[in-house]
Legacy VTK file of the C-alpha trace (Angstrom):
# vtk DataFile Version 3.0
C-alpha trace
ASCII
DATASET POLYDATA
POINTS 86 float
-34.428 23.351 -2.697
-33.343 26.949 -2.973
-29.865 27.980 -1.934
-29.076 31.411 -0.503
-27.388 33.864 -2.875
-23.731 33.050 -3.432
-24.144 29.452 -2.266
-24.337 26.503 -4.600
-24.620 22.794 -4.182
-21.122 21.312 -4.147
-20.556 17.756 -5.295
-19.057 15.487 -2.700
-15.321 15.147 -3.192
-14.783 12.771 -0.299
-14.676 9.756 -2.621
-11.940 11.268 -4.766
-9.924 12.239 -1.706
-10.175 8.778 -0.200
-9.267 7.152 -3.522
-6.247 9.437 -3.853
-5.141 8.696 -0.292
-5.496 4.950 -0.879
-3.433 5.215 -4.047
-0.641 7.101 -2.272
-0.733 4.629 0.627
-0.478 1.607 -1.702
2.309 3.269 -3.669
4.311 3.995 -0.510
3.962 0.417 0.747
5.095 -0.981 -2.600
8.028 1.427 -2.779
9.092 0.373 0.711
8.879 -3.288 -0.319
11.025 -2.553 -3.368
13.623 -0.868 -1.179
13.664 -4.001 0.972
14.416 -6.175 -2.043
17.256 -4.014 -3.356
18.887 -3.737 0.040
17.873 -0.263 1.113
17.316 -1.365 4.691
18.122 -4.141 7.138
15.607 -6.558 5.585
17.324 -6.258 2.212
20.705 -6.885 3.768
19.338 -9.949 5.557
17.853 -11.187 2.311
21.145 -10.783 0.444
23.041 -12.472 3.268
20.741 -15.504 3.447
20.539 -15.794 -0.343
24.319 -15.826 -0.521
24.503 -18.676 1.987
21.633 -20.620 0.364
19.517 -20.612 3.545
16.231 -21.398 1.827
14.049 -21.408 4.932
15.264 -18.077 6.240
15.149 -16.547 2.770
11.541 -17.681 2.357
10.522 -16.195 5.700
12.126 -12.855 4.805
10.336 -12.828 1.441
7.027 -13.556 3.162
7.727 -10.707 5.608
8.257 -8.402 2.624
5.276 -9.532 0.545
2.673 -9.956 3.285
2.213 -6.228 4.034
1.833 -5.445 0.327
-0.807 -8.149 -0.058
-2.672 -7.021 3.063
-2.662 -3.381 1.957
-3.945 -4.332 -1.499
-6.761 -6.395 0.006
-7.731 -3.691 2.471
-7.645 -1.051 -0.232
-9.807 -3.173 -2.532
-12.357 -3.679 0.248
-12.453 0.046 0.964
-12.862 0.906 -2.729
-15.732 -1.562 -3.063
-17.400 -0.152 0.031
-17.124 3.380 -1.382
-18.617 2.273 -4.717
-21.850 1.169 -3.071
LINES 1 87
86 0 1 2 3 4 5 6 7 8 9 10 11 12 13 14 15 16 17 18 19 20 21 22 23 24 25 26 27 28 29 30 31 32 33 34 35 36 37 38 39 40 41 42 43 44 45 46 47 48 49 50 51 52 53 54 55 56 57 58 59 60 61 62 63 64 65 66 67 68 69 70 71 72 73 74 75 76 77 78 79 80 81 82 83 84 85
């Protein structure tokens, strides 16, 4: 296939852009979860409060609320990366 003068075939960069966006998205979710653990928001304050009073059930539910989004994002990202690799 001949290209007009000044035009060349460009490799698709969509895969690299999507991979970069997924990386930034995962990194932001993990950073937000870390801020929760160290008390940078209301969830962290709740966690510290319930840990201090030894409320195991409430502490466990707060930890699940912090870890579930990270796990879901990792799973979704993995599925998207596998779909792009095909």
